[in-house]
SEFI-840728 format. One record per residue (C-alpha): x, y, z; residue in three letters. Coordinates in steps of 0.5 Angstrom, whole numbers. Layout:
// residues N
       u       v       w   residuo
       X       Y       Z       Ala
...
//
This chain:
// residues 803
       u       v       w   residuo
       9      13     -35       Met
       9       6     -32       Asp
       8       4     -28       Asp
      10      -2     -29       Arg
      16       1     -32       Gly
      21       4     -27       Asp
      29       5     -27       Glu
      33       8     -33       Arg
      37       2     -37       Ala
      44       1     -37       Pro
      47       2     -44       Gly
      51       6     -49       Arg
      48      12     -52       His
      49      14     -59       Asp
      46      20     -58       Asp
      51      26     -59       Gly
      55      29     -54       Pro
      49      32     -50       Asp
      47      25     -49       Gly
      40      27     -52       Gln
      36      25     -58       Arg
      32      31     -60       Asp
      30      30     -67       Glu
      25      31     -72       Arg
      23      25     -76       Pro
      27      28     -82       Asp
      33      28     -78       Gly
      33      35     -77       Gln
      33      38     -70       Arg
      26      40     -67       Asp
      26      47     -65       Glu
      19      46     -63       Arg
      22      43     -56       Arg
      25      50     -54       Asp
      18      53     -55       Glu
      12      52     -50       Arg
       5      50     -52       Arg
       0      56     -50       Asp
       6      60     -47       Gly
       8      54     -42       Gln
      15      54     -39       Arg
      15      47     -36       His
      11      42     -40       Val
      16      40     -46       Gly
      22      42     -42       Ala
      28      37     -41       Arg
      27      39     -33       Thr
      32      34     -29       Pro
      29      29     -25       Arg
      28      32     -18       Arg
      28      25     -15       Glu
      35      24     -17       Asp
      38      29     -12       Ala
      36      24      -6       Arg
      37      18     -10       Leu
      44      19     -12       Leu
      47      22      -6       Thr
      45      16      -1       Gly
      38      20       2       Arg
      33      15      -2       Ala
      27      13       2       Arg
      28       5       1       Tyr
      24       1       6       Val
      31      -2       8       Gly
      33       4      11       Asn
      27       5      16       Val
      30       4      23       Arg
      24       4      28       Leu
      26       2      36       Pro
      25      -5      38       Gly
      24      -8      31       Thr
      24     -15      30       Ala
      26     -19      24       His
      22     -24      20       Ala
      24     -30      16       Val
      19     -34      12       Val
      19     -42      12       Val
      18     -44       5       Arg
      16     -51       1       Ser
      22     -55      -2       Pro
      17     -59      -6       Ile
      12     -57     -12       Ala
       6     -61     -10       His
       3     -65      -4       Gly
       0     -63       3       Arg
       3     -61       9       Leu
       2     -66      14       Thr
       6     -63      20       Arg
       9     -56      22       Cys
      11     -57      29       Asp
      15     -50      31       Pro
      17     -53      38       Lys
      24     -53      37       Asp
      24     -46      34       Val
      23     -44      41       Trp
      30     -46      43       Thr
      34     -41      39       Val
      35     -35      44       Glu
      31     -28      41       Gly
      25     -32      38       Val
      19     -28      39       Leu
      14     -31      35       Asp
      12     -37      30       Val
       6     -37      25       Ile
       4     -43      22       Ile
      -2     -45      18       Pro
      -7     -46      24       Ala
      -5     -39      26       Asp
      -7     -35      20       Ala
     -14     -39      19       Glu
     -19     -35      15       Gly
     -14     -30      12       Met
     -14     -29       5       Arg
     -12     -25      -1       Leu
     -17     -23      -7       Pro
     -16     -24     -14       Cys
     -17     -17     -16       Val
     -19     -19     -23       Thr
     -23     -25     -25       Leu
     -23     -29     -31       Gly
     -30     -32     -34       Leu
     -32     -38     -31       Gly
     -26     -37     -26       Gln
     -28     -41     -20       Leu
     -23     -38     -15       Gln
     -24     -31     -13       Thr
     -19     -31      -7       Ser
     -13     -35      -4       Tyr
     -11     -37       3       Pro
      -5     -33       6       Val
      -2     -40       9       Leu
      -5     -47       6       Asp
      -3     -54       8       Glu
      -5     -56       0       Ala
       2     -54      -3       Ile
       2     -53     -10       Arg
       9     -50     -12       Tyr
      16     -49      -9       Val
      17     -43      -5       Gly
      10     -43      -2       Gln
      10     -40       5       Pro
       9     -45      10       Leu
      10     -41      16       Ala
      14     -34      19       Leu
      19     -34      25       Val
      20     -27      28       Val
      26     -26      33       Ala
      30     -20      35       Arg
      36     -21      30       Thr
      36     -23      23       Pro
      41     -28      24       Glu
      37     -31      30       Ala
      30     -31      26       Ala
      34     -35      20       Ala
      37     -40      25       Asp
      30     -41      28       Ala
      27     -42      21       Ala
      31     -48      20       Arg
      28     -52      26       Leu
      21     -52      24       Val
      19     -59      23       Asp
      16     -60      17       Leu
      13     -67      14       Asp
       9     -68       7       Phe
       5     -72       3       Glu
       8     -71      -4       Glu
       4     -71     -10       Leu
       7     -71     -18       Pro
       9     -64     -20       Ala
       5     -61     -26       Val
      10     -57     -30       Val
       8     -54     -37       Gly
       1     -52     -40       Val
       2     -58     -44       Glu
       2     -63     -38       Arg
      -3     -60     -35       Ala
      -8     -61     -40       Leu
      -6     -68     -42       Ala
     -11     -73     -40       Asp
     -10     -76     -33       Gly
      -6     -70     -31       Ala
      -5     -69     -23       Pro
     -10     -64     -21       Leu
      -8     -58     -17       Leu
     -15     -57     -15       His
     -19     -63     -15       Pro
     -25     -60     -13       Asp
     -25     -56     -20       Trp
     -25     -63     -23       Gly
     -20     -60     -28       Thr
     -13     -56     -29       Asn
     -17     -51     -34       Val
     -19     -44     -30       Val
     -22     -41     -36       Thr
     -24     -42     -43       Asp
     -27     -37     -47       Ser
     -27     -34     -54       Val
     -26     -27     -56       Leu
     -27     -23     -62       Gly
     -30     -25     -68       Asp
     -34     -32     -68       Pro
     -33     -33     -75       Asp
     -25     -32     -75       Cys
     -23     -39     -76       Glu
     -28     -40     -82       Glu
     -25     -33     -85       Ala
     -18     -36     -84       Val
     -20     -43     -87       Ala
     -22     -39     -93       Gly
     -16     -35     -94       Ala
     -11     -36    -100       Glu
      -5     -36     -96       His
      -5     -38     -89       Val
       1     -38     -84       Val
       1     -42     -78       Glu
       6     -42     -72       Leu
       6     -45     -65       Ala
      10     -40     -60       Phe
      13     -41     -53       Ser
      14     -35     -49       Ile
      19     -36     -43       Gly
      17     -35     -36       Arg
      20     -28     -34       Ala
      21     -25     -27       Ser
      21     -17     -25       Pro
      27     -16     -22       His
      27      -9     -19       Pro
      33      -6     -16       Ile
      30      -6      -9       Glu
      27     -13      -7       Pro
      20     -13      -4       Arg
      20     -11       3       Gly
      16      -9       9       Val
      16      -6      16       Val
      10      -7      20       Ala
       8      -3      26       Ser
       2      -4      31       Phe
       1       2      36       Thr
      -6       4      39       Asp
     -10      -1      35       Gly
      -7       2      28       Glu
      -3      -2      23       Leu
       3       2      19       Thr
       6      -1      14       Ile
      12       1      11       Arg
      13      -2       4       Thr
      16      -2      -3       Ser
       9      -2      -7       Thr
       6       1     -13       Gln
      -1       1     -10       Ala
      -1       4      -3       Pro
      -9       4      -3       His
      -9      -3      -6       His
      -4      -6       0       Val
      -8      -2       5       Arg
     -15      -5       3       Asp
     -13     -12       2       His
      -9     -12       9       Ala
     -15      -9      13       Ala
     -19     -14      10       Glu
     -14     -20      11       Ala
     -13     -18      18       Leu
     -20     -16      20       Gly
     -19      -9      21       Leu
     -23      -3      19       Thr
     -19       1      13       His
     -18       7      17       Asp
     -14       3      22       Arg
      -9       2      17       Val
      -4       6      14       Arg
       1       5       8       Val
       7       9       7       Val
      12       8       1       Thr
      18      12       0       Gly
      23      11      -6       Asp
      20       5      -9       Ala
      27       2     -13       Gly
      23       0     -19       Gly
      16      -5     -19       Gly
      15      -7     -26       Phe
       9     -10     -24       Gly
      11     -15     -19       Gly
      10     -10     -13       Lys
       3      -8     -15       Glu
      -1     -12      -9       His
       0     -15      -2       Leu
       3     -22      -2       Tyr
       2     -27       3       Pro
       9     -27       6       Asp
       8     -19       7       Glu
       1     -20      10       Ala
       4     -25      15       Leu
       9     -20      17       Val
       3     -15      18       Cys
       0     -21      22       Leu
       6     -22      27       Ala
       6     -14      28       Ala
      -1     -14      31       Thr
       1     -20      35       Arg
       7     -18      38       Leu
       6     -10      39       Gly
      13      -9      36       Val
      15      -7      29       Pro
      17     -13      25       Val
      21     -12      19       Ala
      22     -17      13       Trp
      26     -17       6       Thr
      26     -22       1       Glu
      32     -25       0       Ser
      36     -26      -6       Pro
      35     -34      -6       Gly
      27     -33      -5       Asp
      26     -28     -11       Arg
      25     -33     -16       Leu
      20     -37     -13       Val
      16     -32      -9       Ala
      16     -25     -13       Thr
      10     -27     -18       Leu
      13     -28     -25       Pro
      10     -27     -32       Ala
       9     -28     -39       Arg
       9     -36     -39       Ala
       4     -38     -45       Ala
       4     -42     -51       Val
       0     -39     -57       His
      -2     -43     -64       Arg
      -3     -37     -68       Ala
      -5     -36     -76       Arg
      -5     -30     -80       Leu
      -9     -31     -87       Ala
      -8     -26     -93       Leu
     -11     -26    -100       Asp
      -7     -26    -106       Gly
      -4     -19    -106       Thr
      -2     -19     -99       Gly
      -8     -16     -95       Arg
      -9     -19     -88       Phe
     -15     -22     -88       Val
     -16     -25     -81       Ala
     -12     -27     -75       Leu
     -13     -32     -70       His
      -9     -35     -64       Ala
     -11     -40     -59       Asp
      -7     -37     -53       Val
      -6     -42     -47       Val
      -3     -38     -41       Gly
       1     -41     -35       Asp
      -3     -39     -29       Leu
       2     -43     -24       Gly
      -1     -46     -18       Ala
      -7     -41     -17       His
     -10     -35     -20       Pro
      -6     -29     -17       Ser
      -8     -22     -16       Asn
      -9     -21     -24       Val
     -11     -28     -25       Gly
     -12     -29     -33       Ile
     -12     -22     -35       Ser
      -5     -21     -38       Pro
      -7     -27     -42       Phe
     -13     -24     -44       Ala
      -9     -17     -46       Val
      -5     -21     -50       Thr
     -11     -24     -54       Ala
     -15     -17     -55       Val
      -8     -14     -57       Thr
      -7     -19     -62       Leu
      -9     -14     -68       Pro
      -4      -9     -67       Gly
      -4      -3     -71       Pro
      -6      -7     -77       Tyr
     -13      -7     -81       Arg
     -16     -14     -81       Phe
     -23     -17     -83       Asp
     -23     -22     -78       Arg
     -19     -23     -71       Ala
     -20     -27     -65       Gly
     -18     -32     -60       Ala
     -19     -38     -56       Arg
     -17     -36     -49       Leu
     -15     -41     -43       Arg
     -12     -41     -37       Gly
      -8     -47     -34       Val
      -6     -48     -27       Val
       1     -52     -26       Thr
       6     -53     -20       Thr
      10     -47     -21       Thr
      10     -40     -17       Thr
       3     -36     -19       Pro
       4     -32     -25       Thr
       2     -24     -25       Gly
       4     -18     -28       Ser
      10     -15     -31       Tyr
      12      -9     -35       Arg
       8      -9     -42       Gly
       2     -14     -39       Phe
       1     -19     -44       Gly
       3     -14     -50       Gln
      10     -16     -52       Pro
       7     -23     -52       Glu
       2     -21     -57       Ala
       7     -17     -61       Thr
      12     -23     -62       Phe
       7     -27     -64       Thr
       4     -23     -69       Arg
      10     -19     -72       Glu
      13     -26     -73       Arg
       7     -29     -77       Leu
       8     -22     -81       Ile
      15     -23     -83       Asp
      14     -31     -84       Glu
       9     -29     -89       Ala
      13     -24     -92       Ala
      19     -29     -93       Arg
      14     -34     -96       Arg
      11     -29    -101       Leu
      17     -26    -103       Gly
      15     -19    -100       Ile
      19     -14     -97       Asp
      17     -14     -89       Pro
      17      -7     -88       Val
      13      -6     -95       Glu
       8     -12     -93       Leu
       7      -8     -86       Arg
       6      -1     -90       Leu
       0      -4     -94       Arg
      -4      -7     -88       Asn
      -3      -1     -83       Leu
      -9       3     -81       Leu
      -8      10     -83       Gly
      -9      17     -79       Pro
     -15      18     -83       Asp
     -18      11     -81       Glu
     -17      13     -73       Leu
     -21      13     -69       Pro
     -23       6     -70       Cys
     -25       0     -66       Thr
     -21      -6     -67       Thr
     -24     -13     -68       Arg
     -23     -15     -61       Thr
     -26      -8     -58       Trp
     -20      -4     -57       Gln
     -22       4     -58       Pro
     -16       7     -62       Tyr
     -16      14     -61       Asp
     -10      18     -65       Ser
      -4      17     -69       Gly
       0      16     -75       Asp
       2       9     -75       Tyr
       5       8     -82       Pro
       9      15     -81       Arg
      13      11     -75       Ala
      15       5     -79       Leu
      17      10     -85       Arg
      21      14     -80       Val
      24       8     -77       Leu
      26       5     -84       Arg
      30      11     -86       Asp
      34      11     -79       Leu
      36       4     -79       Val
      43       3     -81       Arg
      46      -4     -82       Pro
      52      -7     -79       Val
      57     -10     -84       Ser
      63     -14     -82       Arg
      67     -20     -84       Asp
      67     -24     -78       Asp
      64     -30     -79       Gly
      57     -28     -76       Arg
      51     -28     -80       Arg
      47     -21     -80       Arg
      40     -19     -80       Gly
      35     -13     -79       Ile
      28     -14     -76       Gly
      22     -10     -75       Phe
      16     -10     -71       Ser
      10      -5     -70       Cys
       5      -4     -64       His
       0       0     -61       Val
       0       0     -53       Glu
      -6       1     -49       Ser
      -5       6     -43       Thr
      -8      10     -38       Gly
     -12       4     -35       Leu
     -20       6     -34       Gly
     -25       8     -34       Pro
     -28       5     -28       Ser
     -35       2     -31       Met
     -31      -1     -36       Glu
     -26      -4     -31       Met
     -32      -7     -27       Lys
     -35     -10     -34       Ala
     -28     -14     -35       Met
     -28     -17     -28       Gly
     -23     -12     -25       Met
     -25     -11     -17       Leu
     -22      -4     -18       Ala
     -23       3     -20       Gly
     -20       7     -26       Gly
     -20      14     -23       Phe
     -15      18     -20       Glu
     -16      24     -16       Thr
     -11      30     -15       Ala
     -11      35      -9       Val
      -8      42     -10       Leu
      -7      47      -5       Arg
      -3      54      -5       Met
      -1      56       2       Glu
      -1      63       5       Pro
       6      64       2       Asp
       4      62      -5       Ala
       8      55      -5       Ser
       4      50      -8       Val
       3      43      -6       Val
       0      37     -10       Val
      -2      31      -7       Ala
      -4      25     -12       Ser
      -6      17     -10       Gly
      -1      15     -16       Val
       6      12     -13       Ala
      13      14     -15       Gly
      17       8     -17       Ile
      23      11     -21       Gly
      19      13     -27       Gln
      20      20     -26       Gly
      12      22     -24       Ile
      14      27     -18       Glu
      18      31     -23       Thr
      13      31     -29       Ala
       7      32     -24       Leu
      11      38     -21       Ala
      12      41     -28       Gln
       4      40     -30       Leu
       2      44     -24       Ala
       8      50     -25       Ala
       5      51     -32       Asp
      -2      50     -30       Arg
      -2      54     -24       Val
       3      59     -26       Gly
       8      59     -21       Val
      16      57     -21       Glu
      18      50     -21       Leu
      21      50     -15       Asp
      15      53     -11       Arg
      12      46     -12       Val
      12      40      -8       Arg
       9      33     -10       Val
       7      29      -4       Val
       6      21      -6       Leu
       6      14      -3       Gly
       2      15       4       Asp
      -5      13       5       Thr
      -6      18      11       Ala
      -5      24       7       Val
      -6      23      -1       Thr
     -13      22      -4       Pro
     -15      15      -6       Tyr
     -13      11     -11       Ser
     -15       4     -12       Ser
     -10       1     -17       Ile
      -4       6     -16       Gly
       2       6     -21       Ser
       1       1     -26       Ile
      -1       0     -34       Ala
       2       6     -36       Ser
      -3      11     -32       Arg
       0      15     -27       Ser
       1      21     -32       Leu
      -5      20     -37       Ala
     -10      19     -31       Val
      -6      22     -25       Gly
      -4      28     -29       Gly
     -11      29     -32       Gly
     -14      30     -25       Ala
      -8      35     -23       Leu
     -10      39     -30       Ile
     -17      39     -28       Gln
     -15      41     -20       Ala
     -10      46     -23       Ala
     -16      50     -27       Ala
     -20      51     -22       Arg
     -15      53     -17       Leu
     -13      58     -22       Arg
     -20      60     -24       Glu
     -21      62     -16       Lys
     -14      66     -16       Ile
     -16      70     -22       Leu
     -23      71     -19       Ala
     -20      74     -12       Ile
     -15      78     -16       Ala
     -21      81     -21       Ala
     -25      83     -15       His
     -19      86     -11       Arg
     -17      90     -18       Leu
     -24      91     -20       Glu
     -22      88     -27       Ala
     -25      82     -31       Ala
     -22      75     -30       Pro
     -21      75     -37       Gly
     -17      81     -37       Asp
     -12      78     -32       Leu
      -5      74     -33       Glu
      -1      70     -28       Ile
       6      72     -29       Ala
      13      73     -25       Gly
       9      71     -18       Ala
       4      76     -19       Ala
      -3      77     -22       Val
      -3      83     -27       Arg
      -8      87     -31       Val
      -6      85     -38       Lys
      -2      91     -41       Gly
      -1      94     -35       Asp
       4      91     -30       Pro
       3      96     -25       Arg
      -4      94     -23       Ala
      -2      88     -20       Ser
      -2      83     -14       Leu
       3      78     -12       Thr
       1      71     -11       Leu
       3      71      -4       Arg
      -2      77      -2       Glu
      -7      74      -6       Ile
      -6      67      -2       Ala
      -5      70       5       Thr
     -12      74       4       Ser
     -15      68       2       Ala
     -13      64       8       Trp
     -15      69      12       Arg
     -22      70       9       Gly
     -20      77       7       Trp
     -23      81       1       Asp
     -26      75      -2       Leu
     -31      76      -8       Pro
     -39      74      -6       Glu
     -40      67      -5       Gly
     -32      65      -5       Ala
     -30      60       1       Ser
     -23      62       5       Pro
     -17      58       3       Gly
     -14      56      -4       Leu
     -15      48      -5       Glu
     -18      45     -10       Glu
     -20      37     -11       Arg
     -21      34     -18       Ala
     -23      27     -20       Thr
     -21      24     -27       Tyr
     -25      18     -29       Asp
     -22      17     -36       Pro
     -28      16     -42       Ser
     -23      11     -45       Ser
     -16       8     -45       Ser
     -11      12     -49       Thr
      -7       8     -54       Tyr
       0      10     -55       Ala
       4       6     -61       Tyr
      11       5     -64       Gly
      16       2     -69       Ala
      22      -2     -67       His
      28      -5     -71       Ala
      34      -9     -69       Ala
      40     -11     -72       Ala
      43     -17     -70       Val
      49     -22     -71       Ala
      49     -29     -70       Val
      55     -34     -69       Asp
      53     -40     -73       Pro
      58     -44     -69       Glu
      55     -43     -62       Thr
      48     -40     -63       Gly
      50     -33     -59       Ala
      46     -27     -61       Val
      49     -20     -61       Glu
      44     -14     -62       Val
      49      -9     -65       Glu
      44      -4     -66       Gly
      37      -2     -64       Tyr
      32       4     -66       Trp
      26       6     -63       Val
      20      11     -66       Val
      15      12     -61       Asn
       9      17     -60       Asp
       6      17     -53       Ala
       2      24     -54       Gly
       4      30     -51       Val
      11      29     -47       Met
      11      33     -41       Val
      19      32     -40       Asn
      22      29     -46       Pro
      28      27     -43       Ala
      24      22     -38       Ile
      20      19     -44       Val
      27      17     -47       Glu
      30      14     -41       Gly
      23      10     -40       Gln
      24       8     -47       Leu
      31       6     -46       Arg
      30       2     -40       Gly
      24      -2     -42       Ala
      28      -4     -49       Val
      33      -6     -44       Ala
      28     -11     -41       Gln
      25     -13     -48       Gly
      32     -15     -50       Ile
      33     -19     -44       Gly
      26     -23     -45       Met
      28     -24     -52       Ala
      35     -27     -51       Leu
      37     -29     -44       Thr
      31     -28     -38       Glu
      27     -35     -37       Glu
      25     -38     -30       Ile
      26     -46     -32       Val
      23     -52     -28       Tyr
      26     -59     -28       Thr
      20     -64     -29       Gly
      19     -65     -21       Asp
      18     -57     -21       Gly
      24     -55     -18       Gln
      26     -48     -21       Pro
      33     -47     -24       Val
      36     -41     -20       Thr
      40     -39     -26       Asp
      37     -32     -28       Tyr
      41     -28     -33       Leu
      39     -21     -34       Leu
      42     -17     -39       Pro
      48     -12     -38       Thr
      51      -7     -42       Thr
      55     -12     -46       Arg
      48     -14     -49       Glu
      45      -7     -49       Val
      47      -3     -55       Pro
      46       4     -56       Gly
      39       5     -57       Ile
      37      11     -62       His
      30      14     -60       Val
      26      19     -64       Val
      19      21     -61       Thr
      13      23     -65       Leu
       7      27     -61       Glu
       0      26     -63       Thr
      -4      29     -57       Ala
      -9      24     -54       Ser
     -16      27     -55       Pro
     -18      23     -49       Val
     -14      26     -43       Thr
     -13      33     -41       Pro
      -7      35     -43       Gly
      -6      30     -49       Gly
      -1      25     -45       Met
      -1      18     -47       Lys
       3      13     -43       Gly
      10      11     -44       Val
      13       7     -38       Gly
      12       0     -42       Glu
      12       2     -49       Ala
      20       0     -50       Gly
      18      -7     -47       Thr
      13      -9     -53       Ile
      17      -9     -59       Gly
      24     -12     -58       Pro
      23     -19     -57       Pro
      19     -19     -64       Ala
      24     -14     -67       Ala
      30     -19     -65       Ile
      26     -25     -67       Gly
      25     -22     -74       Asn
      32     -20     -74       Ala
      35     -27     -72       Val
      30     -30     -77       Ala
      33     -26     -83       Ala
      40     -28     -81       Ala
      38     -35     -81       Leu
      33     -36     -86       Pro
      34     -44     -86       Glu
      31     -44     -79       Ile
      26     -38     -80       Ala
      20     -41     -79       Asp
      22     -44     -72       Arg
      24     -38     -69       Val
      18     -38     -65       Thr
      20     -38     -57       Arg
      23     -33     -52       Thr
      28     -33     -50       Pro
      33     -34     -56       Leu
      39     -37     -52       Thr
      45     -39     -55       Pro
      43     -46     -54       Glu
      36     -45     -57       Thr
      39     -42     -63       Val
      45     -48     -64       Trp
      40     -53     -63       Arg
      35     -50     -69       Leu
      41     -50     -73       Leu
      43     -57     -72       Arg
      36     -60     -73       Asn
      36     -56     -79       Ala
      42     -60     -82       Gly
      47     -54     -81       Ala
      51     -58     -77       Gln
      55     -52     -73       Pro
      61     -53     -69       Gly
//
């Protein structure tokens, strides 16, 4: 589950009257869904999400709903220029506004810094200031004003007297790399943060010696996470303890960084998140503006609330994706893939963010996808520009890699006169070749990649309509790294975090069960899925299980939280281990009291009974009550029924999928409509197929946005253009989903992640479909998004002269 993935998507469904798709690849209904693995009743069931009851009835626990007595309100003052130096920040006029309580300027936050959690090779900057007089992007925080009402705070913020020494803006990686470009960090002597080579060192030689080489330059547009709930904080400071109520994907992450920035011990900071209304990667860390709100609360001793305004979101919440790839695919005379190489230049924005260059590194190492290559490699550079720092977004570098690779494959098929599906099937790794390690060190675990593509090919139905538009169908395949870990590998990658998760499982004296986990609920359904796992693994009814998430005071430590499609794969793995221990203890107590061997007992119907003799039994309540009283326990057993397990995976898991899109392109306007979309996905064992399918549909909608409409654009002087077009139900067609299941050999329970899967394939599938519809510009379909203007200009420049 992701964790950068969250809410379900809008869109029309073509999945039958019950709104569900539950088929075998041959199109017949899969009766296995009505069976339960190893007698399990809940895992594999389409259990309604328990979160939805409160979300749909106005009882959701969003930060905006928090009401504390005496709460003050904060407004962030942001830079109106892209590059320069703050020469004056005078707050004296602010105090003329009635109700102002505090003003924080750079001098008040001196020494407050936030860490770069992931460090690239050669990265000089390992942290960044909360407030800085050196200005490197429009929207950079310069001050914070706090007042008794939101209106007073907003009025007062406009009175902060600012003056600047302005410098030239640097927009785009090409400008930043050019000779004589203004330096954002003059002490570095360069705008390049890191420059490294990954994969096979002789990859470029293999490309040069191949019979066929396809080379294209790709541009990936800057996209923004856009959760339904904006970022927000309510911070309160009482008796020396700071409580931060915030919408976050990583509560412990926020706690640790807030404590360090404010000089508090970790035990004096508590972070609480309720129903985070989406995250998509944009809420996986503490932001400078959020740290300032916490500082204000400690200074004033009253609760301080702040919510990101719609006008600030595009300049304040970290965007992602922005990159340029120059990539080459080499093939022999038979169409066999020989080598793949890319020069990846990532736009880091003003400075390395919490994740630094890691999304672009993921692009580089996931370039080979599900195919076999003799050689694969990349040159990886991260470049700073005078734009908002870039960070995480659902898919984390993998949609970009897939777009580049799959467009190269389709262009190779076009030039060689080979069907693009056939070319892929020739080169896909087969199930007999797994597990294997790719040329860029990814340890693929299990699956049947060719099967997914063959199933997809049989699903696709072309649209035929005589309306003057040109039509095409495009395919894409991917392998997705999910379930981030293990901890020591993360250390080796430069990540200042661990990859383990811990679950605490307790059966109360009345035999109800409480699950506490460090992962966070961000709309992905993890509360329901963990309850299903616990119910089956312990042997209780689902309504007897409660799941506690999102409170650092009562949940076990998770240094990284719900990101990287890991909540269920890693958090669920820990829960399964804890449940096995709890079940073992329950059976041991029952065996002692019933004078039977534990292996002769079973848990059924809220009781433990001797197999074949239901009269010889004890209710779970009887066992739990006696355990918590310390009565009649086996020798050496401790009172109580509570188990704690920590799972640090031996490896990431690797889900995979194949996508297809049918598009219609208006040659007069360049407008692209997605008329049909098909997904075949394998995320291992599905705890709840309905949640899996909802995750896929929601992520596909976001992928369609990346492909066609979403981009943050900057003018030459570094000013963002604030029009940002999210896909609506008009742009999202019915999405036909078929799921396969290949259990993970790594994770207890066999689950792999799925939260990000749907975002990875759409840009490539849609790009390939547009290229198929417009063969005269096929080799120039190399950027996202493919807006009407982009397509129209490509056609015009190709001599088609539309309109």
